[in-house]
C-alpha positions in Angstrom: 0.0 0.0 0.0 1.3 3.5 -0.8 2.3 5.8 2.0 -0.9 7.7 3.0 -1.2 10.1 6.0 -3.4 9.0 8.8 -5.7 12.0 8.3 -6.3 11.0 4.7 -7.0 7.4 5.7 -9.6 8.7 8.2 -11.2 10.8 5.5 -11.3 7.8 3.2 -13.0 5.8 5.9 -15.7 8.5 6.6 -16.3 8.7 2.8 -16.7 4.9 2.7 -19.3 5.1 5.5 -21.3 7.8 3.7 -21.0 6.2 0.3 -22.3 2.9 1.8 -25.4 4.7 3.1 -26.0 6.5 -0.2 -25.5 3.4 -2.3 -27.8 1.3 -0.2 -30.7 3.8 -0.4 -30.6 4.6 -4.1 -27.2 3.7 -5.6 -24.5 6.2 -6.6 -22.1 5.7 -3.7 -19.2 5.7 -6.2 -20.1 9.3 -6.9 -18.5 10.1 -3.5 -16.1 7.2 -2.9 -14.2 7.1 -6.2 -13.4 10.9 -6.4 -12.2 10.8 -2.8 -10.0 7.8 -3.6 -8.6 9.6 -6.6 -7.8 12.7 -4.5 -6.5 10.8 -1.5 -4.1 8.4 -3.1 -0.7 9.7 -4.1 -0.6 11.4 -7.5 1.6 8.7 -9.0 -1.0 6.0 -8.3 -2.5 4.6 -11.5 -6.2 5.4 -11.9 -6.9 1.6 -12.3 -5.8 1.1 -8.7 -8.4 3.6 -7.5 -11.1 1.9 -9.6 -10.0 -1.6 -8.3 -9.9 -0.5 -4.7 -13.3 1.2 -5.0 -14.7 -2.1 -6.2 -13.2 -4.1 -3.4 -14.7 -1.6 -0.8 -18.1 -1.3 -2.6 -18.8 -5.1 -2.9 -18.7 -5.4 0.9 -21.2 -2.6 1.6 -23.4 -3.7 -1.3 -23.5 -7.3 0.0 -24.5 -6.1 3.5 -27.3 -3.9 2.0 -28.5 -6.8 -0.2 -28.8 -9.1 2.8 -30.6 -6.5 4.8 -33.1 -5.8 2.0 -33.6 -9.5 1.1 -34.8 -10.2 4.7 -37.5 -7.6 4.7 -38.3 -6.4 1.1 -40.4 -8.4 -1.5 -37.4 -9.2 -3.8 -37.7 -11.7 -6.6 -34.2 -13.2 -5.9 -34.3 -15.5 -8.9 -34.9 -12.7 -11.3 -32.3 -10.5 -9.6 -29.7 -13.2 -9.8 -30.4 -13.8 -13.5 -30.0 -10.1 -14.2 -26.9 -10.1 -12.0 -25.2 -12.9 -13.9 -25.6 -10.9 -17.1 -24.3 -7.8 -15.2 -21.2 -9.8 -14.0 -20.3 -10.6 -17.6 -20.9 -7.0 -18.6 -18.8 -5.5 -15.8 -16.0 -7.9 -16.4 -15.8 -6.8 -20.1 -16.1 -3.1 -19.0 -13.2 -3.5 -16.5 -11.1 -5.2 -19.2 -11.5 -2.2 -21.5 -11.1 0.4 -18.7 -7.4 -0.1 -18.4 -6.7 1.3 -21.9 -9.5 3.8 -22.4 -10.1 7.4 -21.4 -13.5 7.8 -19.9 -13.5 11.6 -20.5 -15.4 11.2 -23.7 -18.3 9.4 -21.9 -18.8 12.1 -19.3 -20.8 14.6 -21.4 -23.1 11.8 -22.7 -23.7 10.5 -19.1 -24.5 14.1 -18.0 -27.2 14.4 -20.7 -28.7 11.1 -19.8 -28.8 11.9 -16.1 -30.5 15.3 -16.7 -33.1 13.5 -18.8 -33.6 11.0 -16.0 -34.0 13.8 -13.5 -36.6 15.6 -15.7 -38.5 12.3 -16.1 -38.6 11.6 -12.4 -39.7 15.2 -11.6 -42.4 15.3 -14.2 -43.7 11.8 -13.2 -44.3 12.2 -9.4 -45.9 8.7 -9.3 -42.8 7.0 -10.8 -41.7 4.2 -8.5 -44.4 4.9 -5.8 -46.9 2.2 -6.8 -46.3 -1.4 -5.8 -45.8 -4.0 -8.5 -49.1 -5.3 -9.9 -47.8 -8.8 -10.4 -44.8 -10.9 -11.5 -42.7 -9.6 -14.3 -43.4 -11.0 -17.8 -40.7 -12.9 -19.8 -40.3 -10.0 -22.1 -39.8 -7.6 -19.2 -37.2 -9.9 -17.6 -35.3 -10.3 -20.9 -35.3 -6.5 -21.3 -33.9 -6.1 -17.8 -31.2 -8.7 -18.4 -30.1 -6.9 -21.6 -30.3 -3.3 -20.4 -29.8 -3.5 -16.6 -27.6 -6.6 -16.8 -25.3 -6.4 -19.7 -25.6 -2.7 -20.5 -25.3 -1.1 -17.1 -22.9 -3.9 -16.0 -20.5 -2.9 -18.8 -20.8 0.7 -17.7 -20.0 -0.3 -14.1 -16.8 -2.0 -15.1 -15.8 0.8 -17.4 -16.6 3.9 -15.4 -18.6 3.0 -12.2 -20.1 6.0 -10.5 -23.9 6.1 -10.7 -24.3 2.4 -11.5 -26.7 1.8 -8.6 -28.8 4.8 -9.6 -29.0 3.6 -13.2 -30.0 0.1 -12.0 -32.7 1.5 -9.7 -34.2 3.6 -12.5 -34.0 0.8 -15.1 -35.5 -1.9 -12.8 -38.3 0.5 -11.8 -39.1 1.3 -15.4 -38.7 -2.2 -16.9 -40.1 -4.4 -14.2 -42.6 -1.8 -12.8 -41.3 -2.0 -9.3 -41.6 0.5 -6.5 -38.4 2.4 -5.7 -37.7 0.5 -2.5 -38.1 -2.9 -4.1 -36.0 -1.7 -7.1 -33.3 -0.6 -4.7 -33.3 -4.0 -3.0 -33.1 -5.8 -6.4 -30.4 -3.4 -7.6 -28.2 -4.3 -4.6 -28.2 -8.0 -5.6 -27.4 -7.1 -9.2 -24.8 -4.6 -8.1 -23.1 -7.4 -6.0 -22.6 -9.3 -9.3 -21.3 -6.2 -11.2 -18.9 -5.4 -8.4 -17.7 -9.1 -8.3 -17.1 -9.2 -12.1 -15.2 -5.9 -12.2 -13.2 -6.7 -9.0 -12.1 -10.1 -10.4 -10.7 -8.3 -13.5 -9.0 -5.6 -11.5 -7.5 -8.2 -9.0 -6.2 -10.2 -12.0 -4.5 -7.0 -13.2 -3.0 -6.4 -9.7 -4.9 -3.1 -9.5 -6.3 -3.4 -5.9 -4.8 -1.9 -2.7 -6.1 -4.7 -0.5 -5.0 -3.3 2.9 -6.6 0.0 2.4 -9.7 -1.6 0.9 -10.1 -3.9 3.9 -10.1 -1.0 6.3 -12.5 1.1 4.2 -14.8 -1.9 3.6 -15.6 -2.1 7.4 -17.0 1.4 7.3 -18.8 0.8 3.9 -20.5 -2.2 5.3 -21.8 -0.2 8.3 -23.1 2.5 6.0 -24.7 0.0 3.6 -26.6 -1.8 6.3 -27.8 1.4 7.9 -28.8 2.8 4.5 -30.9 -0.3 3.7 -32.7 -0.1 7.0 -33.4 3.7 6.4 -34.9 3.0 3.0 -37.1 0.2 4.3 -38.4 2.4 7.1 -38.9 5.6 5.2 -40.4 4.2 2.0 -40.5 5.1 -1.7 -41.1 8.9 -1.2 -37.9 9.2 0.8 -35.9 7.1 -1.8 -37.3 9.4 -4.6 -35.9 12.5 -2.9 -32.5 10.9 -2.3 -32.5 9.7 -5.9 -33.0 13.2 -7.3 -30.3 14.6 -5.0 -27.8 11.9 -6.1 -28.6 12.5 -9.8 -28.0 16.2 -9.6 -24.9 15.7 -7.5 -23.6 13.2 -10.0 -24.2 15.7 -12.9 -22.4 18.5 -11.0 -19.5 16.2 -10.2 -19.1 15.1 -13.8 -19.4 18.7 -15.1 -16.7 19.8 -12.7 -14.4 17.0 -13.8 -15.1 17.8 -17.5 -14.8 21.6 -17.2 -12.8 22.5 -14.1 -12.9 26.1 -13.0 
């Protein structure tokens, strides 16, 4: 592990705690955790090491949130796992390409998509508030496997931040879930995307395991607490956090693209 001051390590742990909470409620914990890692690690550290360490931390908090949700939320685990396996393949492929590709070209596109998503959620107040009317059809499941699994999984391995948010939105729209159930399902899928990307980064030797282990403890605490908060507060609360995270993600990407 590179030489990092104790104050920076403490900041990274606090960021991991907060990111775990955000990620469990509505996804997007990487919005906080990855930039903090990029800033906190020594400047000579390759970007792939920040991405790999981020995955090693996130998979622990995501797993804790998934277990908490699965115990209390009406999650179709079989469907979630099928989407997750497709996401694992997608994220592995994305992580493979991440090592040799600049993601700067993707940022403006992602910002436009996120602003469109925010407008949709604002103009559709009922989005994600009604419970599912019945089990998903075969066509809906296949669409979720393709878009939420392969598509968003590839994005997670390639870039990462905002993956949980994209998953919640896609699962809500495609499977007609309420936001709490979509968040619960997204956590199971996200476990698979993190596992696929982490396996690739670990194979490339791009994970700072000692730092990741310490931060993961805090991320797990945040993830478990976030899942309990979402279950207690309901879809209305998740919707507010969702919009907050979307606008924060847009602002973060805009700052990275066009720094002052």
